[in-house]
DOKEPA-468631 format. One record per residue (C-alpha): residue in three letters; x, y, z. Coordinates in steps of 0.5 Angstrom, whole numbers. Example, Ala and Ser with C-alpha at 12.3 -4.5 7.8 and 13.67 -1.06 7.14 Angstrom:
% DOKEPA-468631
<Ala; <25; -9; 16>>,
<Ser; <27; -2; 14>>,
% end
This chain:
% DOKEPA-468631
<Met; <19; 4; 45>>,
<Glu; <25; 5; 41>>,
<Asp; <30; 2; 37>>,
<Gly; <36; 6; 39>>,
<Ser; <35; 12; 34>>,
<Ala; <34; 19; 36>>,
<Asp; <30; 19; 31>>,
<Thr; <25; 14; 33>>,
<Gly; <19; 14; 38>>,
<Ile; <12; 15; 39>>,
<Glu; <9; 22; 39>>,
<Val; <2; 22; 43>>,
<Leu; <-3; 28; 39>>,
<Asp; <-9; 26; 42>>,
<Pro; <-11; 21; 48>>,
<Arg; <-14; 16; 44>>,
<Phe; <-8; 15; 41>>,
<Ala; <-4; 14; 48>>,
<Arg; <-8; 7; 49>>,
<Tyr; <-6; 4; 42>>,
<Ile; <1; 4; 44>>,
<Leu; <4; -2; 49>>,
<Gly; <9; 1; 53>>,
<Asn; <14; -5; 53>>,
<Ala; <13; -6; 45>>,
<Pro; <19; -4; 42>>,
<Ile; <20; -1; 35>>,
<Glu; <24; -6; 32>>,
<Lys; <29; -6; 26>>,
<Leu; <28; -13; 22>>,
<Ala; <32; -12; 16>>,
<Glu; <36; -7; 13>>,
<Gly; <40; -6; 6>>,
<Phe; <34; -6; 1>>,
<Arg; <34; 0; -5>>,
<Trp; <27; 1; -4>>,
<Ile; <21; -2; 0>>,
<Glu; <14; -3; -3>>,
<Gly; <8; -7; -3>>,
<Leu; <8; -10; 4>>,
<Val; <3; -15; 5>>,
<Trp; <1; -21; 10>>,
<Met; <0; -28; 9>>,
<Gly; <-3; -31; 15>>,
<Asp; <-3; -38; 13>>,
<Trp; <5; -38; 12>>,
<Asn; <6; -33; 18>>,
<Thr; <10; -29; 13>>,
<Leu; <11; -22; 11>>,
<Leu; <12; -21; 3>>,
<Phe; <14; -14; 1>>,
<Gln; <18; -12; -5>>,
<Asp; <26; -9; -6>>,
<Leu; <23; -6; -12>>,
<Pro; <29; -3; -15>>,
<Arg; <33; -10; -15>>,
<Asp; <27; -13; -18>>,
<Arg; <25; -18; -13>>,
<Thr; <20; -20; -8>>,
<Met; <22; -22; -1>>,
<Ala; <19; -26; 5>>,
<Phe; <20; -25; 12>>,
<Ser; <18; -29; 18>>,
<Glu; <20; -30; 25>>,
<Ala; <22; -37; 23>>,
<Ala; <26; -37; 17>>,
<Gly; <28; -30; 17>>,
<Leu; <29; -26; 11>>,
<Thr; <29; -30; 4>>,
<Val; <28; -28; -4>>,
<Trp; <20; -31; -5>>,
<Arg; <20; -29; -12>>,
<Thr; <25; -26; -18>>,
<Pro; <25; -23; -23>>,
<Ser; <18; -20; -20>>,
<Gly; <17; -15; -26>>,
<Asn; <19; -9; -22>>,
<Ala; <13; -11; -18>>,
<Asn; <10; -6; -14>>,
<Gly; <3; -6; -9>>,
<Gln; <1; -13; -7>>,
<Ala; <-5; -16; -4>>,
<Arg; <-8; -22; -3>>,
<Asp; <-15; -25; -6>>,
<Arg; <-20; -29; -3>>,
<Gln; <-17; -35; -6>>,
<Gly; <-10; -34; -2>>,
<Arg; <-7; -32; -8>>,
<Val; <-2; -26; -9>>,
<Ile; <-5; -20; -14>>,
<Phe; <1; -16; -15>>,
<Cys; <2; -9; -20>>,
<Ser; <8; -9; -24>>,
<Asn; <12; -3; -26>>,
<Arg; <16; -6; -32>>,
<Glu; <10; -10; -35>>,
<Arg; <6; -4; -34>>,
<Ala; <0; -10; -31>>,
<Val; <-3; -12; -26>>,
<Gly; <-2; -20; -25>>,
<Arg; <-3; -26; -20>>,
<Val; <1; -31; -18>>,
<Glu; <-2; -38; -18>>,
<His; <-2; -43; -12>>,
<Asp; <3; -47; -16>>,
<Gly; <8; -40; -18>>,
<Ser; <6; -39; -24>>,
<Val; <4; -32; -26>>,
<Thr; <-3; -30; -30>>,
<Ile; <-3; -23; -33>>,
<Leu; <-10; -20; -31>>,
<Ala; <-10; -13; -34>>,
<Asp; <-5; -10; -38>>,
<Arg; <-9; -5; -43>>,
<Phe; <-15; -1; -42>>,
<Glu; <-19; 1; -48>>,
<Gly; <-14; -1; -53>>,
<Arg; <-8; 3; -49>>,
<Arg; <-3; 0; -45>>,
<Leu; <-3; 2; -38>>,
<Asn; <2; 6; -35>>,
<Ser; <5; 3; -29>>,
<Pro; <0; 0; -24>>,
<Asn; <2; 2; -17>>,
<Asp; <-2; 0; -11>>,
<Val; <-8; -6; -11>>,
<Val; <-13; -8; -6>>,
<Val; <-18; -13; -7>>,
<Lys; <-25; -12; -5>>,
<Ser; <-30; -17; -1>>,
<Asp; <-33; -19; -7>>,
<Gly; <-27; -21; -11>>,
<Thr; <-26; -15; -15>>,
<Ile; <-19; -12; -16>>,
<Trp; <-18; -4; -15>>,
<Phe; <-11; -1; -17>>,
<Thr; <-8; 6; -18>>,
<Asp; <-4; 7; -25>>,
<Pro; <0; 13; -25>>,
<Val; <7; 14; -29>>,
<Tyr; <12; 13; -24>>,
<Gly; <14; 6; -26>>,
<Ile; <15; 9; -33>>,
<Ser; <18; 15; -31>>,
<Asn; <25; 12; -30>>,
<Asp; <30; 6; -31>>,
<Tyr; <31; 5; -23>>,
<Glu; <24; 3; -21>>,
<Gly; <22; 0; -28>>,
<Thr; <23; 2; -35>>,
<Arg; <23; 9; -38>>,
<Gln; <17; 8; -43>>,
<Thr; <12; 12; -46>>,
<Ser; <5; 14; -43>>,
<Glu; <-1; 12; -47>>,
<Thr; <-7; 13; -42>>,
<Thr; <-9; 18; -37>>,
<Pro; <-7; 17; -30>>,
<Ala; <-13; 13; -26>>,
<Val; <-16; 8; -21>>,
<Tyr; <-20; 2; -24>>,
<Arg; <-24; -4; -22>>,
<Leu; <-22; -11; -25>>,
<Asp; <-27; -17; -25>>,
<Pro; <-22; -22; -25>>,
<Asp; <-27; -27; -27>>,
<Thr; <-29; -24; -34>>,
<Arg; <-23; -19; -34>>,
<Ala; <-28; -13; -35>>,
<Leu; <-24; -7; -33>>,
<Ser; <-27; 0; -32>>,
<Cys; <-25; 7; -30>>,
<Val; <-27; 9; -23>>,
<Thr; <-24; 16; -23>>,
<Asp; <-19; 19; -27>>,
<Ala; <-19; 26; -23>>,
<Phe; <-12; 25; -20>>,
<Asp; <-5; 27; -23>>,
<Gly; <-2; 22; -19>>,
<Pro; <-6; 16; -16>>,
<Asn; <-2; 12; -11>>,
<Gly; <-4; 8; -5>>,
<Leu; <-11; 6; -4>>,
<Ala; <-15; 3; 2>>,
<Phe; <-22; 1; 3>>,
<Ser; <-25; 3; 9>>,
<Pro; <-27; -3; 14>>,
<Asp; <-34; -3; 12>>,
<Glu; <-32; -1; 4>>,
<Thr; <-37; 5; 4>>,
<Lys; <-30; 9; 3>>,
<Leu; <-24; 8; -2>>,
<Tyr; <-18; 12; 1>>,
<Ile; <-14; 14; -5>>,
<Ala; <-7; 18; -4>>,
<Glu; <-6; 23; -9>>,
<Thr; <2; 25; -10>>,
<Gly; <1; 29; -16>>,
<Asp; <5; 30; -22>>,
<Gln; <12; 29; -19>>,
<Thr; <16; 32; -25>>,
<Gly; <12; 39; -24>>,
<Pro; <15; 44; -19>>,
<Asp; <9; 44; -14>>,
<Pro; <5; 37; -15>>,
<Val; <-1; 36; -11>>,
<Gln; <0; 31; -5>>,
<Ile; <-6; 30; -1>>,
<Leu; <-10; 24; 1>>,
<Arg; <-17; 24; -1>>,
<Val; <-23; 20; 0>>,
<Cys; <-29; 17; -4>>,
<Asp; <-36; 14; -3>>,
<Val; <-37; 8; -5>>,
<Ala; <-44; 8; -9>>,
<Pro; <-49; 3; -8>>,
<Gly; <-48; -4; -11>>,
<Gly; <-40; -2; -10>>,
<Ala; <-38; -2; -17>>,
<Ser; <-37; 5; -18>>,
<Leu; <-34; 12; -14>>,
<Gly; <-37; 18; -12>>,
<Glu; <-33; 25; -13>>,
<Pro; <-26; 25; -9>>,
<Ser; <-26; 30; -3>>,
<Asp; <-20; 32; 0>>,
<Phe; <-19; 28; 7>>,
<Phe; <-12; 30; 10>>,
<Lys; <-6; 33; 8>>,
<Val; <0; 29; 11>>,
<Ser; <6; 33; 13>>,
<Pro; <12; 33; 13>>,
<Gly; <12; 28; 6>>,
<Tyr; <6; 26; 4>>,
<Thr; <1; 19; 4>>,
<Asp; <4; 14; 0>>,
<Gly; <2; 7; 2>>,
<Met; <-3; 6; 8>>,
<Ala; <-6; 1; 12>>,
<Ile; <-13; 1; 16>>,
<Asp; <-15; -2; 23>>,
<Glu; <-21; -5; 26>>,
<Asp; <-24; 2; 28>>,
<Gly; <-22; 5; 21>>,
<Asn; <-16; 9; 23>>,
<Ile; <-12; 10; 18>>,
<Trp; <-5; 9; 19>>,
<Ser; <-1; 13; 13>>,
<Ser; <6; 14; 11>>,
<Ala; <10; 20; 12>>,
<Gly; <16; 23; 11>>,
<Asp; <17; 23; 18>>,
<Gly; <14; 16; 20>>,
<Val; <7; 13; 20>>,
<His; <1; 18; 22>>,
<Cys; <-5; 15; 25>>,
<Leu; <-11; 19; 23>>,
<Ser; <-18; 18; 26>>,
<Pro; <-24; 17; 21>>,
<Asp; <-26; 24; 22>>,
<Gly; <-19; 27; 19>>,
<Glu; <-16; 28; 26>>,
<Cys; <-8; 26; 27>>,
<Leu; <-8; 22; 33>>,
<Gly; <-1; 21; 34>>,
<Lys; <5; 19; 30>>,
<Ile; <11; 13; 30>>,
<Arg; <17; 17; 28>>,
<Leu; <22; 13; 24>>,
<Pro; <29; 16; 22>>,
<Ala; <27; 16; 14>>,
<Thr; <21; 16; 10>>,
<Val; <16; 11; 10>>,
<Ser; <13; 8; 3>>,
<Asn; <9; 3; 5>>,
<Leu; <6; -1; 11>>,
<Cys; <1; -7; 13>>,
<Phe; <-2; -10; 19>>,
<Gly; <0; -17; 20>>,
<Gly; <2; -22; 25>>,
<Ser; <-2; -29; 27>>,
<Pro; <-7; -29; 29>>,
<His; <-9; -22; 32>>,
<Leu; <-6; -18; 26>>,
<Asn; <-4; -13; 32>>,
<Arg; <3; -12; 29>>,
<Leu; <5; -6; 24>>,
<Phe; <10; -8; 19>>,
<Ile; <13; -2; 16>>,
<Gly; <18; 0; 10>>,
<Val; <22; 5; 12>>,
<Ser; <26; 7; 5>>,
<His; <31; 2; 6>>,
<Ser; <30; -2; 12>>,
<Leu; <24; -6; 15>>,
<Tyr; <21; -4; 21>>,
<Ala; <15; -7; 26>>,
<Val; <12; -5; 32>>,
<Phe; <6; -9; 36>>,
<Leu; <0; -5; 38>>,
<Asn; <-6; -5; 42>>,
<Arg; <-10; -5; 36>>,
<Arg; <-12; -10; 30>>,
<Gly; <-11; -9; 23>>,
<Ala; <-18; -9; 20>>,
<Arg; <-21; -16; 17>>,
<Trp; <-26; -14; 11>>,
<Pro; <-33; -18; 11>>,
% end
């Protein structure tokens, strides 16, 4: 179950986690040499994983058949990605301070770059709900330096937004975060998990995974409550499995959290995990993991969630 590194392996903390692990499925390093990996999304009909080599301003593609290729460059220092109900790629752009869509013909449509007349900060992560609405976080990280974007002045408070792609109506669903980062819906879409990674320019940023109830009608959120504090490191990106477990990034790998907020086990990896997603056709039983500068994957005895 290891790639040969002493820092790589499986740690079972709860008996439930043991049945998620396949004893003959190794943790595999698929590629390396990236500056920082973000925005993993599985394209099932292509049998391909897309992800960002963020500081290099390019979107990469990995498949077993073709190996590693560049899918889109420049990407606008794209960060989080998702797929909409029509199979198009929705992306967050640090440099453009926008949420955009890659159309089927490869052209790009900017869906949102302002709220109430002010520029967004740097949209970071994005999910598409089953009703087609687009939910994204907007911290200041991508405009705080010239490495992952362009240093620029913030015009609005960090927040989480809901976008109607048809009307382009944009609403703020919560601004109760210093640095809203990764986000993911529960399989029944009654809860939205949001990673708080705080004001990283301060001496002691608040870093905790929070959860909000989705209000009846699905267009707004209840007040956020603390769900789990990952340690070492913090929750950045996350992936949800069919049982509603949250597979969270961490400083030492991936932590598997139950819907009740218990850490069931860990996939230990040799560097900080930034983001992850379930993929692999046809079962979604392969967890792809961005480990700082390398891409890893492992097959699990559990499938990724399929939303309504």
